[in-house]
C-alpha positions in Angstrom: 19.6 -33.8 -1.1 22.6 -34.5 1.0 26.0 -35.7 0.0 26.7 -39.3 0.9 30.1 -40.8 1.8 29.7 -44.6 1.5 31.7 -46.9 3.6 34.8 -48.2 1.8 34.1 -51.8 2.8 30.7 -51.7 0.9 31.4 -53.3 -2.5 29.3 -52.1 -5.4 28.4 -53.9 -8.7 25.5 -55.4 -10.6 23.6 -58.6 -11.2 22.1 -60.6 -14.1 20.7 -64.0 -14.7 21.7 -66.3 -17.6 18.3 -66.9 -19.3 17.5 -63.2 -19.2 20.6 -62.0 -21.1 22.5 -64.9 -22.8 20.2 -66.1 -25.6 20.8 -69.1 -27.8 19.8 -71.9 -25.4 17.2 -74.3 -26.8 17.4 -76.8 -23.9 16.0 -74.4 -21.3 12.4 -74.7 -20.0 12.0 -71.0 -20.7 12.7 -71.6 -24.4 9.9 -74.2 -24.4 7.7 -71.8 -22.5 8.3 -69.1 -25.1 7.4 -71.6 -27.9 4.0 -71.9 -26.2 3.4 -68.2 -26.4 3.6 -67.6 -22.7 5.8 -64.6 -22.8 4.3 -61.1 -23.5 4.0 -60.1 -27.1 5.1 -63.6 -28.2 8.7 -62.8 -27.3 11.4 -65.5 -26.8 14.5 -66.1 -24.8 16.4 -67.3 -27.9 18.2 -64.0 -28.5 17.9 -61.9 -25.3 20.9 -59.6 -25.2 23.2 -62.2 -26.8 25.5 -62.0 -23.8 26.7 -65.6 -24.3 28.5 -64.4 -27.5 29.2 -60.8 -26.2 30.4 -61.4 -22.7 33.9 -60.0 -23.5 32.3 -56.7 -24.5 30.0 -56.7 -21.5 32.8 -57.3 -19.0 34.7 -54.5 -20.6 31.6 -52.4 -19.9 31.5 -53.5 -16.3 35.1 -52.5 -15.9 34.6 -49.1 -17.5 31.7 -48.6 -15.1 34.0 -49.4 -12.1 32.0 -52.4 -10.9 33.8 -54.3 -8.2 31.5 -57.3 -8.0 29.1 -59.2 -10.3 26.4 -61.6 -9.5 25.8 -64.1 -12.4 24.1 -67.4 -12.9 25.2 -70.6 -14.5 22.6 -71.9 -16.9 22.0 -75.6 -15.8 20.7 -76.5 -19.3 24.0 -75.4 -20.9 25.9 -77.7 -18.5 23.5 -80.6 -18.6 21.3 -80.2 -21.7 20.1 -83.8 -21.5 19.8 -85.7 -18.3 23.2 -87.2 -17.3 25.0 -85.7 -20.3 27.5 -83.0 -19.5 28.5 -80.3 -22.1 32.2 -79.5 -22.0 31.5 -76.5 -24.3 29.1 -75.0 -21.7 31.6 -75.7 -18.9 34.5 -74.1 -20.8 32.4 -71.1 -21.6 31.7 -70.3 -18.0 35.3 -70.9 -17.0 36.4 -68.4 -19.6 33.8 -65.8 -18.6 34.7 -66.1 -14.9 38.5 -66.0 -15.6 37.9 -62.8 -17.6 36.0 -61.2 -14.7 38.8 -62.1 -12.3 41.4 -60.7 -14.7 39.5 -57.5 -14.7 39.3 -57.2 -10.9 35.6 -58.1 -10.7 34.7 -60.7 -8.1 31.9 -63.1 -9.2 29.1 -64.4 -7.1 27.7 -67.5 -8.8 24.0 -68.4 -8.6 23.2 -72.1 -9.4 19.4 -71.8 -10.0 17.9 -68.5 -11.1 14.3 -69.5 -12.1 15.4 -71.6 -15.1 16.5 -75.2 -15.6 16.7 -77.9 -18.3 13.5 -78.9 -20.1 14.1 -82.5 -19.1 14.0 -81.4 -15.4 10.8 -79.5 -16.1 9.3 -82.6 -17.8 9.9 -84.8 -14.8 7.9 -82.4 -12.6 10.8 -80.1 -11.7 10.9 -79.1 -8.0 7.6 -81.0 -7.2 9.4 -84.2 -7.8 11.4 -85.5 -4.7 14.2 -86.6 -7.1 14.8 -82.9 -7.9 17.1 -82.7 -4.9 19.3 -85.4 -6.2 19.5 -83.9 -9.7 20.3 -80.4 -8.4 23.0 -81.7 -6.1 24.6 -83.6 -9.0 24.6 -80.4 -11.0 26.1 -78.4 -8.1 28.7 -81.1 -7.7 29.7 -80.8 -11.3 29.8 -76.9 -11.2 32.1 -76.9 -8.2 34.3 -79.5 -9.7 34.8 -77.2 -12.7 34.6 -73.7 -11.2 35.7 -74.3 -7.6 39.2 -73.2 -8.1 38.0 -69.8 -9.5 34.8 -69.1 -7.5 34.5 -69.1 -3.7 31.1 -67.5 -3.4 27.8 -69.1 -4.4 24.1 -68.5 -4.2 22.4 -71.9 -4.4 18.9 -70.7 -5.3 17.4 -67.4 -6.3 14.1 -66.3 -4.9 12.6 -69.7 -4.2 9.5 -67.9 -2.8 8.9 -66.0 -6.0 9.6 -69.1 -8.1 7.1 -71.3 -6.4 4.4 -68.6 -6.2 4.7 -67.7 -9.9 5.1 -71.4 -11.0 2.3 -72.9 -9.0 -0.1 -70.2 -7.8 -0.1 -67.4 -10.3 0.6 -69.4 -13.5 3.2 -67.0 -14.8 6.2 -69.4 -15.0 6.4 -73.0 -16.2 4.4 -75.2 -15.7 1.8 -72.5 -15.4 -0.2 -73.9 -12.5 -2.7 -71.8 -10.7 -3.8 -72.2 -7.1 -1.8 -75.4 -6.8 -1.1 -75.1 -3.1 0.2 -78.7 -2.9 2.7 -77.9 -5.6 3.7 -74.7 -3.9 4.6 -76.5 -0.7 6.2 -79.6 -2.3 8.5 -77.5 -4.4 9.3 -75.3 -1.4 10.3 -78.3 0.7 12.5 -79.7 -2.1 14.2 -76.4 -2.8 15.0 -76.0 0.9 16.4 -79.5 1.1 18.5 -78.9 -2.0 19.9 -75.7 -0.5 20.9 -77.5 2.8 22.6 -80.3 0.9 24.3 -77.9 -1.5 25.6 -75.8 1.3 27.4 -78.8 2.9 28.5 -80.1 -0.5 30.1 -76.9 -1.7 32.0 -76.4 1.6 33.2 -80.0 1.6 34.4 -80.0 -2.0 36.3 -76.7 -1.8 37.8 -77.7 1.6 39.1 -80.9 -0.2 40.5 -78.6 -2.9 42.5 -76.8 -0.1 40.3 -73.6 0.2 39.0 -72.2 3.4 37.3 -69.1 2.0 34.1 -70.6 0.8 30.8 -68.6 1.3 27.4 -70.1 0.4 24.1 -68.4 0.8 20.7 -67.7 -0.9 19.1 -64.7 -2.6 15.6 -64.4 -1.1 13.1 -61.9 -2.3 12.0 -60.0 0.8 9.3 -57.3 0.5 8.4 -54.9 3.3 5.0 -56.1 4.3 2.4 -53.9 6.0 -1.3 -54.4 6.8 -3.5 -51.7 5.2 -5.7 -51.5 8.3 -5.1 -52.1 12.0 -7.8 -54.8 12.3 -7.4 -58.4 13.5 -8.3 -59.9 10.1 -5.9 -57.6 8.2 -3.0 -58.3 10.7 -3.7 -62.0 10.4 -3.6 -61.8 6.6 -0.4 -59.8 6.7 1.2 -62.3 9.1 0.2 -65.4 7.1 1.6 -63.8 3.9 4.8 -63.0 5.7 5.1 -66.5 7.0 4.4 -68.4 3.8 6.4 -66.0 1.6 9.3 -65.2 3.9 9.6 -66.9 7.3 9.1 -70.5 6.0 12.0 -70.1 3.6 14.2 -68.4 6.2 13.6 -71.1 8.7 14.6 -73.7 6.1 17.4 -72.1 4.2 19.1 -70.2 7.0 18.3 -72.4 10.1 17.9 -75.8 8.3 14.5 -76.3 9.8 11.4 -77.6 7.9 8.5 -75.9 9.6 4.8 -76.2 9.1 3.4 -77.2 6.7 6.6 -78.6 5.1 7.5 -80.8 8.1 8.8 -80.7 11.6 12.3 -81.8 10.9 14.9 -80.0 13.0 18.5 -80.1 11.7 21.7 -79.9 13.7 22.2 -76.6 15.5 24.0 -74.7 12.7 23.4 -72.0 10.2 23.1 -72.9 6.5 24.1 -69.5 5.1 27.4 -67.6 5.4 25.7 -64.4 4.2 22.1 -63.2 3.9 21.3 -62.4 0.3 18.3 -60.1 0.1 16.6 -59.0 -3.1 14.5 -55.9 -2.3 12.2 -54.0 -4.7 9.1 -52.7 -3.0 6.5 -52.7 -0.2 3.7 -55.2 -0.2 0.6 -53.6 1.3 -1.8 -56.4 2.4 -5.5 -55.5 2.1 -7.9 -57.7 4.1 -10.5 -60.1 2.8 -12.5 -63.0 4.3 -11.2 -65.7 2.0 -9.1 -68.3 3.8 -7.8 -69.6 0.5 -6.1 -66.3 -0.1 -4.8 -66.2 3.5 -7.3 -63.5 4.4 -5.4 -61.0 2.3 -4.5 -59.5 -1.0 -1.4 -57.6 -1.9 -2.1 -54.3 -3.7 -0.2 -51.1 -4.2 -1.3 -48.0 -2.2 -3.9 -46.0 -4.0 -3.4 -42.5 -5.5 0.4 -42.6 -5.6 2.2 -40.0 -7.6 4.0 -41.1 -10.8 7.3 -40.5 -9.1 6.4 -43.1 -6.4 5.8 -46.1 -8.8 8.0 -47.8 -11.4 7.1 -48.9 -14.9 5.5 -52.1 -13.6 3.4 -50.3 -11.1 5.4 -51.3 -8.1 5.7 -48.8 -5.3 9.1 -47.2 -4.8 9.6 -47.5 -1.1 13.3 -47.2 0.0 12.5 -46.9 3.7 11.3 -50.5 3.6 14.9 -51.7 2.9 16.0 -50.3 6.3 13.4 -52.2 8.3 13.9 -55.6 6.6 17.7 -55.5 6.7 17.7 -54.3 10.4 15.2 -57.0 11.4 17.0 -59.8 9.6 20.4 -58.8 10.9 19.2 -58.6 14.4 17.7 -62.1 14.1 20.5 -63.9 12.3 23.7 -61.7 12.7 24.8 -62.6 9.2 26.7 -60.3 6.8 24.2 -58.9 4.3 24.5 -58.9 0.6 21.8 -56.9 -1.3 21.8 -59.3 -4.2 19.2 -57.4 -6.2 17.7 -53.9 -6.1 16.6 -52.0 -9.1 13.8 -50.4 -11.1 12.2 -50.8 -14.5 12.5 -47.3 -16.0 12.4 -47.1 -19.7 12.9 -43.3 -19.9 15.7 -43.4 -17.3 14.0 -40.6 -15.3 13.8 -42.3 -11.9 16.7 -44.7 -11.7 19.4 -42.3 -10.5 17.3 -41.1 -7.7 16.3 -44.7 -6.9 20.0 -45.6 -6.6 20.6 -42.5 -4.5 17.7 -43.2 -2.1 18.6 -46.8 -1.6 22.3 -46.2 -1.1 21.4 -43.5 1.4 19.4 -46.1 3.4 22.3 -48.6 3.2 24.7 -46.1 4.6 22.3 -45.3 7.4 22.1 -49.0 8.2 25.9 -49.3 8.2 26.1 -46.3 10.5 23.7 -48.0 12.8 25.9 -51.1 13.0 24.2 -53.3 10.4 26.9 -55.3 8.5 25.9 -54.6 4.9 28.8 -55.7 2.7 27.6 -55.8 -0.9 25.2 -54.0 -3.2 24.4 -55.6 -6.6 22.2 -53.3 -8.7 19.6 -55.1 -10.8 20.5 -55.0 -13.5 23.7 -54.5 -15.5 21.7 -54.4 -18.7 18.1 -54.6 -20.1 16.9 -58.2 -20.1 14.1 -60.6 -20.6 11.8 -59.9 -17.6 10.5 -63.5 -17.6 6.8 -63.6 -18.6 6.7 -59.8 -19.0 9.2 -60.1 -21.9 11.5 -57.3 -23.0 9.2 -54.4 -22.2 10.4 -53.6 -18.7 13.8 -51.9 -18.8 15.9 -52.6 -15.7 19.4 -52.0 -17.2 22.1 -49.5 -16.3 23.0 -50.4 -19.9 20.4 -50.0 -22.6 20.0 -52.8 -25.1 18.8 -52.0 -28.6 17.1 -55.3 -29.4 17.2 -54.7 -33.1 21.0 -54.2 -33.3 22.0 -55.5 -29.9 24.0 -52.3 -29.4 24.9 -51.5 -25.8 24.6 -47.9 -24.5 25.3 -46.8 -20.9 22.4 -44.8 -19.6 22.8 -41.6 -17.7 21.9 -43.5 -14.5 24.6 -46.0 -15.4 27.2 -43.2 -15.6 25.9 -41.8 -12.3 26.4 -45.3 -10.6 29.8 -45.7 -12.3 31.0 -42.5 -10.5 29.7 -43.8 -7.2 31.4 -47.1 -7.7 34.7 -45.3 -8.4 34.7 -42.9 -5.5 32.1 -44.3 -2.9 31.0 -40.7 -2.7 27.9 -38.9 -3.9 29.1 -35.4 -4.1 27.3 -32.1 -4.7 28.6 -32.2 -8.2 27.1 -35.6 -8.9 23.8 -34.6 -7.3 23.5 -31.4 -9.5 24.6 -33.3 -12.6 22.3 -36.3 -12.4 19.6 -35.4 -9.9 19.3 -31.7 -10.2 18.8 -31.4 -6.5 19.9 -29.0 -3.7 22.6 -30.3 -1.5 23.1 -29.9 2.2 26.1 -31.3 4.0 27.1 -34.9 4.6 25.3 -37.9 6.1 
């Protein structure tokens, strides 16, 4: 293994989402989902890591781990628990949390929708309902009113492609629909429209406040997609998957264009992202089939992989894919890149340090090749509710004991803390945490 000197301008930190770590919120659609027994092992979002009550302790941990940046989400149901009713307690909580981050030298990136929303929004059909755009913009307006003087960077919506797939095609997320193609495309259209309107709103409001440093973007899950075989049908399936899962959302949320089958609306000639937020985890290997309903393809993991090549959820560990997707998207859009999520479920903490090393190595190679990668947010700061998979998958740099809620920094968390401090992966760090041979710099 080689030593790595990271670029000084690359900011390092971690990411979380409110529902996954906060606990205590009974107005969220995920609390209702847990009451229906839809989370593995009958688990619930009601306790999570109790971050809502322990954020002071958790920010102290971030500071001790030398994190420069932190991506967090605002829980909509804490701000607007009932339709049209604002909670001052919820607003004051997030103001306090964000002020503490800033006072500790940690820059927040605030996500407005990260897979969860109020139950009243769910009951009205959530993003399938065309009124969803109005309600989301009203929420965004309120958040910027209250937080705009403290926060200049926003992700409007996290992984809309994963959200609509798991909500309307795979049945994993509320409302649990399966093979609801109409729901998939309706919700996609409204989420894109909501992002476009929120982009303009946030810029306009903060400009009126006297600020000119506003940055608004998205966090899109982008997998490295490859066809298993070099056949016409397999390439077709791969391309259809890529379009419906990636390109359709990039067209809408970056370029402001609703493309088939969402519509043929062409916006003004401008870009609706100030940065490209990319969540990267794995490669999607598309195997061919002859079923047009499944887009002539099926995503499966490569067969016969060694244990070191897969994570606890069975996803392939494929750092080289990160190089290709970041290079391709930078060449197409020319936007600064924030890696808004990248991480691994690894209960035994045997693979995470190498995962971090391998992906940071790719990032430095990209920077050396002229790709403007500015941020790396590791997923996740702490163990959390992995949505329908419950508390089993362990993504955290910090281990959570769910019986006592005690926090403990894992060895990989200490490894990453040293990297955040020095921007240098030295021979000493490699020997201490990876046990590998070293050879020069890259």
